[in-house]
C-alpha positions in Angstrom: -2.0 54.4 152.0 0.5 56.8 150.5 1.9 59.7 152.4 1.2 63.3 151.2 3.7 64.7 148.7 5.1 67.2 151.2 6.1 64.3 153.4 7.6 62.2 150.6 11.4 62.5 150.5 11.2 66.2 151.4 14.8 66.1 152.5 15.8 64.9 149.0 13.7 67.5 147.3 15.4 70.3 149.4 18.9 69.1 148.7 20.8 70.7 145.8 21.5 68.4 142.9 25.0 67.4 142.1 24.4 67.5 138.3 22.1 69.3 135.9 19.8 66.5 135.1 16.2 66.0 136.4 16.2 65.2 140.1 14.9 61.7 140.7 13.3 63.0 143.9 11.0 65.1 141.7 10.1 62.1 139.6 9.2 60.0 142.7 7.2 62.9 144.2 5.2 63.3 141.0 4.5 59.6 140.7 3.3 59.6 144.3 1.0 62.6 143.6 -0.4 60.8 140.5 -1.0 57.7 142.5 -3.3 59.8 144.8 -4.8 61.5 141.7 -3.7 64.8 143.2 -3.3 67.0 140.0 -2.9 70.2 142.1 0.1 68.7 143.8 1.6 67.7 140.4 1.2 71.3 139.2 2.9 72.6 142.4 5.8 70.2 142.1 6.4 71.0 138.4 5.9 74.8 138.6 9.6 75.5 139.4 10.9 72.8 137.0 12.5 73.9 133.7 10.5 73.0 130.6 13.4 70.7 129.3 13.2 68.8 132.7 9.5 68.5 132.4 10.0 66.9 129.0 12.5 64.5 130.6 10.0 63.7 133.3 7.3 62.8 130.7 9.7 60.5 128.9 10.7 58.7 132.1 7.1 58.1 133.2 4.8 55.2 132.1 2.1 55.9 129.6 -0.6 56.1 132.3 1.4 58.5 134.4 2.4 60.5 131.4 -1.3 61.0 130.6 -1.9 62.1 134.2 0.8 64.8 134.0 -0.6 66.1 130.7 -4.1 66.2 132.3 -2.7 68.0 135.3 -1.0 70.7 133.2 -3.7 70.9 130.5 -5.0 74.3 131.5 -1.5 75.9 131.3 0.7 73.4 129.4 4.2 74.8 128.9 4.6 75.1 125.0 8.4 74.6 125.1 7.9 71.1 126.5 6.6 70.0 123.2 9.8 71.1 121.4 12.0 69.1 123.9 10.1 65.8 123.6 11.1 62.7 121.7 9.0 62.4 118.6 7.1 59.3 119.7 6.4 60.7 123.2 5.4 64.0 121.6 2.8 62.1 119.5 1.3 60.6 122.7 1.2 64.0 124.5 -0.4 65.7 121.5 -3.0 63.0 121.3 -3.8 63.5 124.9 -3.8 67.3 124.7 -6.0 67.4 121.7 -5.7 69.7 118.6 -7.1 72.9 120.3 -4.6 72.8 123.2 -1.8 71.8 120.8 -2.5 74.8 118.6 -2.5 77.1 121.7 0.9 75.7 122.6 2.4 75.9 119.1 1.2 79.6 118.7 3.4 80.5 121.7 6.6 79.0 120.2 9.2 80.6 118.1 8.7 79.7 114.4 11.6 77.3 114.2 10.2 75.2 117.1 6.7 75.4 115.7 7.9 74.2 112.3 9.9 71.4 113.9 6.8 70.1 115.8 4.3 70.5 112.9 6.6 68.9 110.4 6.7 65.7 112.4 2.9 65.4 112.7 0.8 63.1 110.6 -0.6 64.8 107.4 -4.1 65.0 108.8 -3.0 66.4 112.1 -0.7 68.8 110.4 -3.6 70.2 108.3 -5.8 70.6 111.3 -3.1 72.4 113.3 -2.2 74.8 110.4 -5.9 75.6 109.8 -6.3 76.6 113.4 -3.2 78.9 113.5 -3.8 82.7 112.6 -3.2 83.4 108.9 -0.1 85.6 109.5 1.7 82.9 111.6 0.5 80.2 109.3 2.0 81.8 106.3 5.4 82.0 107.9 5.2 78.3 109.0 4.1 77.1 105.6 6.9 79.0 103.9 9.4 77.3 106.2 7.8 73.9 105.6 8.3 74.4 101.8 12.1 74.1 102.3 13.8 70.7 102.3 13.5 68.8 105.6 17.1 69.1 106.9 17.8 72.6 105.5 18.6 76.0 107.0 15.1 77.1 106.0 13.6 74.5 108.4 16.1 75.4 111.1 15.8 79.2 111.0 13.4 81.3 113.0 11.6 84.1 111.3 11.6 86.4 114.3 14.6 88.8 113.9 15.5 92.5 114.1 16.5 94.2 110.9 17.0 98.0 110.4 17.6 100.1 107.3 21.1 101.3 106.4 20.4 105.0 107.1 19.4 104.4 110.8 21.6 105.5 113.7 22.2 103.7 117.0 19.7 106.0 118.6 17.0 105.2 116.0 17.5 101.5 116.5 17.3 101.7 120.3 14.2 103.9 120.1 12.6 101.4 117.7 13.3 98.5 119.9 11.8 100.2 123.0 8.8 101.4 121.1 8.1 98.0 119.6 8.5 96.3 123.0 6.0 98.7 124.6 3.5 98.5 121.8 3.7 94.7 121.1 6.2 92.7 123.0 5.6 89.6 120.8 6.8 91.5 117.8 10.4 91.1 118.9 12.2 87.8 119.3 12.3 86.5 122.8 16.1 86.4 122.5 18.5 87.7 119.9 22.2 88.4 119.6 22.6 90.5 116.5 20.8 93.3 114.6 21.0 93.0 110.9 21.4 96.0 108.6 19.6 95.7 105.3 19.5 97.6 102.0 16.3 98.8 100.3 15.9 95.3 98.7 15.9 93.8 102.3 19.3 92.1 101.6 21.7 91.9 104.6 24.7 94.1 104.3 26.0 93.9 107.8 25.3 92.9 111.4 25.7 94.6 114.7 26.0 92.7 118.0 24.0 94.0 120.9 27.1 94.5 123.0 28.7 96.7 120.3 25.6 98.8 119.8 25.2 99.5 123.5 28.7 100.7 123.7 28.3 103.2 120.8 27.0 106.8 120.9 23.3 107.4 119.9 24.3 109.5 116.9 26.6 107.0 115.4 25.3 105.4 112.2 24.7 101.7 112.3 26.8 101.3 109.1 29.8 102.6 111.0 29.7 99.9 113.7 28.4 97.0 111.7 30.6 94.1 110.6 30.4 93.1 106.9 32.3 89.9 107.4 29.2 88.0 108.6 28.4 84.6 107.1 25.2 84.6 105.1 23.5 81.2 104.8 21.1 80.3 101.9 17.8 78.8 103.0 18.5 75.5 101.1 21.8 74.8 102.8 22.0 71.5 104.5 21.8 71.7 108.3 25.1 69.7 108.6 26.9 72.4 106.7 25.3 75.0 108.9 26.5 73.2 112.0 30.0 73.0 110.5 30.0 76.8 109.8 29.0 77.7 113.3 31.6 75.3 114.8 34.4 76.6 112.5 33.6 80.3 112.9 32.3 80.3 116.6 29.1 82.0 115.5 26.3 82.9 117.9 23.8 83.7 115.0 23.8 84.0 111.2 21.3 85.5 108.7 19.4 83.2 106.3 18.5 84.5 102.8 16.3 83.2 100.0 17.3 82.5 96.4 17.1 86.3 95.7 19.4 87.2 98.6 16.6 88.7 100.7 16.8 88.2 104.5 14.2 85.7 105.6 15.3 84.4 108.9 18.1 83.8 111.4 19.7 80.7 112.9 21.0 80.9 116.4 23.5 78.8 118.3 20.8 77.0 120.5 19.3 75.5 117.3 22.7 74.5 116.0 23.6 72.7 119.2 20.5 70.6 118.7 21.5 69.8 115.1 25.0 68.7 116.2 23.5 66.5 118.9 21.1 65.0 116.5 23.7 64.3 113.8 26.1 62.7 116.3 23.3 60.6 117.8 22.3 59.5 114.2 25.9 58.5 113.5 26.2 56.6 116.7 23.0 54.7 116.0 24.0 53.9 112.5 27.4 52.6 113.6 25.5 50.2 115.8 23.2 49.1 113.0 20.2 51.0 114.4 18.3 53.3 112.2 17.1 55.7 114.9 16.6 56.1 118.6 14.0 53.4 119.4 14.0 53.7 123.2 10.4 54.8 123.2 9.2 52.5 120.4 7.0 49.4 120.9 8.9 46.1 121.0 7.4 44.9 117.7 8.4 48.1 115.9 11.9 47.9 117.4 12.3 44.3 116.4 11.2 45.0 112.8 13.6 48.0 112.4 16.6 45.9 113.7 15.8 42.7 111.8 17.3 43.9 108.4 20.7 44.8 109.8 20.9 41.5 111.8 20.0 39.6 108.6 23.0 41.3 106.9 25.2 40.4 109.8 24.0 36.8 109.5 25.1 36.8 105.9 28.6 38.1 106.7 28.9 35.6 109.5 28.1 32.8 107.1 30.8 34.1 104.8 33.4 34.0 107.6 32.2 30.5 108.5 32.6 29.3 104.9 36.3 30.4 105.1 36.7 28.2 108.2 35.0 25.3 106.4 37.8 25.3 103.8 40.2 24.2 106.6 38.1 21.7 108.4 40.6 18.9 107.8 43.4 21.1 109.2 41.3 21.9 112.3 40.6 18.2 112.8 44.4 17.5 112.9 45.2 20.3 115.3 42.3 21.3 117.6 44.5 24.1 119.0 43.8 26.1 115.8 40.1 26.1 116.6 40.8 27.3 120.1 43.0 30.2 119.0 41.4 31.5 115.8 38.7 33.6 117.5 41.6 35.6 119.1 43.0 36.7 115.7 39.6 37.6 114.3 38.5 39.5 117.5 41.7 41.5 117.7 41.4 42.5 114.0 37.7 43.4 114.4 38.4 45.6 117.5 41.3 47.3 115.8 39.3 47.9 112.7 36.4 49.4 114.7 38.8 51.8 116.4 40.1 53.1 113.1 36.6 53.1 111.6 35.2 55.2 114.5 38.0 57.8 114.1 37.6 57.9 110.3 33.8 58.3 110.4 34.0 61.0 113.0 36.7 62.8 110.9 34.6 62.6 107.8 31.5 64.0 109.6 33.7 66.9 111.0 35.2 67.5 107.5 38.7 66.8 109.0 39.3 63.9 106.6 39.3 64.8 103.0 40.9 63.8 99.7 43.8 66.2 100.5 44.9 64.2 103.6 43.3 60.8 102.9 46.5 58.9 101.9 48.4 60.4 104.9 45.7 59.2 107.3 45.5 55.7 105.6 49.3 55.4 105.9 49.3 56.4 109.5 46.6 53.8 110.3 48.5 51.1 108.5 51.6 52.0 110.5 49.6 52.0 113.8 48.2 48.5 112.8 51.7 47.3 112.1 53.1 48.5 115.4 50.2 47.1 117.5 50.4 43.9 115.4 54.0 43.4 116.3 53.4 44.1 120.0 50.4 41.8 120.2 52.1 39.2 118.1 54.8 39.0 120.8 52.2 38.9 123.6 49.9 36.3 122.0 52.9 34.3 120.8 54.3 34.0 124.3 50.9 33.1 125.7 50.4 30.4 123.0 53.8 29.0 123.6 53.2 28.7 127.3 49.7 27.3 126.8 50.3 24.7 124.1 54.1 24.2 124.3 54.3 24.6 120.6 56.7 27.2 119.2 55.4 26.7 115.6 51.8 27.5 116.7 53.1 30.6 118.5 54.8 31.8 115.3 51.6 31.2 113.3 49.4 33.3 115.6 52.0 36.0 115.8 52.3 36.3 112.0 48.5 36.2 111.6 48.1 38.9 114.3 50.5 41.3 112.5 48.9 40.7 109.1 45.3 41.1 110.4 45.9 44.3 112.4 47.6 45.9 109.3 44.5 44.9 107.3 42.3 46.3 110.1 44.0 49.7 109.9 43.8 49.8 106.2 40.2 48.7 105.9 39.0 50.8 108.8 40.3 54.0 107.1 39.8 53.0 103.4 36.2 51.6 103.5 34.6 54.8 105.0 36.4 56.9 102.4 35.3 54.7 99.6 31.7 54.8 100.8 31.8 58.6 101.1 33.2 58.8 97.6 30.2 56.7 96.4 27.8 59.0 98.2 26.9 56.3 100.7 26.7 57.3 104.4 29.9 55.7 105.9 28.2 55.5 109.3 25.6 53.2 108.0 27.6 50.5 106.2 31.2 50.7 107.3 31.1 48.6 110.4 29.7 45.4 108.7 32.3 45.7 105.9 35.2 46.2 108.2 34.4 43.4 110.6 33.7 41.0 107.6 37.1 41.9 106.1 39.0 41.3 109.4 37.1 38.1 110.2 37.6 36.6 106.7 41.3 37.7 106.5 42.0 36.7 110.1 40.5 33.2 109.7 42.1 32.6 106.2 45.6 33.8 107.2 45.7 32.0 110.5 44.3 28.7 109.3 46.3 29.0 106.0 49.6 29.5 107.8 48.7 26.7 110.2 48.1 24.3 107.4 51.3 25.4 105.6 53.7 25.6 108.5 52.4 23.0 111.0 50.9 20.1 109.0 
């Protein structure tokens, strides 16, 4: 029989964590409480836990335990947990919660989080949730959903503070206090800037809270506002938004519609999520995986990975066909078969190094047409330097291994040539794909490894046939 939760690893629960991630002791205690079907204890354990950590907990638990936690928290389910969950886990949680509880949770969220959750629901679920949301909130959400999926309009929150150009600092402070007393939900939960708008509701400046609080009450807002703010159109791609925030160190930025009217604000916490998502997407694509499938079923994961593995099979057959051209050469000197994977492997790894740097630089807009040839030249030079160094190392190893100076010369020459090709292709292929409007993170790796394999095998075996036989 299980021990009560207060006796389960209590020392571990009381100890401070070394990192910021969810404490495994909490996970163990929750699992023990669920095993006893003690929902009250689950609520007690999770009461002090941050919403993001509750989301992590739900993702770590099995499906049965996940449903148990949702049931335990049903009466007071934390709305922000939904915004932090992986899409597939969120679908399970929403199914367990039911539409009514989901609507209650969504209504408590900022509009950007609400839009994010609703946009990922199935069409029938989306319609049910929207119908159950009060008309005023529903209108704001539907307007946001009308913008392209990965645009600033989807990313922005509609809750903001805007004041007319003729207000003073005192007017603004009094307005904020009066609004907070009358209807606390009318103000954003957190905001950094107050936007000054003209009669057409177009932003003309922004005042940070810190600057406003240092100013005298009688001072006009137009005297302390900055007019150098970066205004973002609602249709702007979220990658460009992230680049702007990163370049200008912004905390928030106003979003305008096609007529230049202020319709929302993007804050740094949302941009951090975008940067994380974009980098995760690039990493997944570099590995030939379309998306994070950690929480997908095995059949679904197999299906999504099959296509890319099929492409890799085709490129492997191409490399093997190059080897088959020299089958007679390999029969006469078996040492060539022993050594040829070394040349191809070194070229593939060198190409992947260059490719990773190039794709990252393209994503960060650090690699452009203006400096492309300089970067390509540098990578070719790096390939040549490393090629010479590894030619010496591999040549000496081959000489000592097979007692054949000619074979050592062949592998050294092939190593130099293939590492130069690796540097060239690793930089040039992503640039070419970017120029053709193809995501370089998706296709670059297979092209680069194919080039280095084919070139490596052809040069090594060709030189072996020419110089040794």
